[in-house]
N, C-alpha and C positions, 0 to 999 in steps of 0.2 A: 519556460519549462520546457524546452529538448533537449538543453544543458540539465536540466536535475533531473530529469529521467535518463540522461546518458549515465552521468555520475552512478546512479542506482544500478544500471545494468550492468555494466562494469562491472568484475571482480568481484559480483555476486554468486549465489545460491540463489537459485529458483525453484520453485514449487507449487502448488496448489494448497491452500484452506478455506477454514470459515474465520468470519473476524464479525464480531460484535460492538456494537454503538447504540449509544442511546434509542433510539427508532428504532430497531430491530438488527435481523444478521443478516451478512452479505458469505452464503454458502460456494465453498469449492472456489474460489478466487486465486487467482496466479498476484503472489509475490518476487520480490526481491531482496536478498536479504545479505548485506553490506556487514562483513563478521569484524573490518578494522575498527568500526564505529557500533556495532551491535546495534542495528537497528533494521528494521525491513520498511517494504512499502507498497502501496497499491495505488496505482496507477488508471484512471477508466478518465472518458470523455461519453458524455451525458446531459439533455437537455440546457445544452450553452453556455457548459461552464466545465471546468476539469474536475475533479475529483482524485486529490491524493488522501489517502490512508497512513497514517505512519506508525508502530509501534517498536517495543523496544524487544530485543531478545530471536533469536527466533523460532517460526508460531509452530507450534504443536499439534500434527495433525489428531485430527478426531476431538476436538477442542474448541471454542470458541475464542480466539483472541484477540483481546480487547487493544482497538484505538488509541491508541492513546493521543492522537490532534492531526485535524484533519487541514490540508491547504488545498481552497478550495477557488481558484479565481475563474472570475469570467474569461469564457475562448474568447480571442478578437482574431476576425478573420479580414 
């Protein structure tokens, strides 16, 4: 997971935006956007799991940006 996060954090633009998924909305969350692959990523650790959300294109402020895929493995410590 660390290498994956580093990949998105390097050479990326970052900001804050709202994200929508089937169970609701996450407001004002930090994201990383990679121009070279046209994807944004949001990373969080919660309740013994990683929550990693991804979407296409640069997130638009004042819109609920749609999460396309989540990769949420269990945290092994």
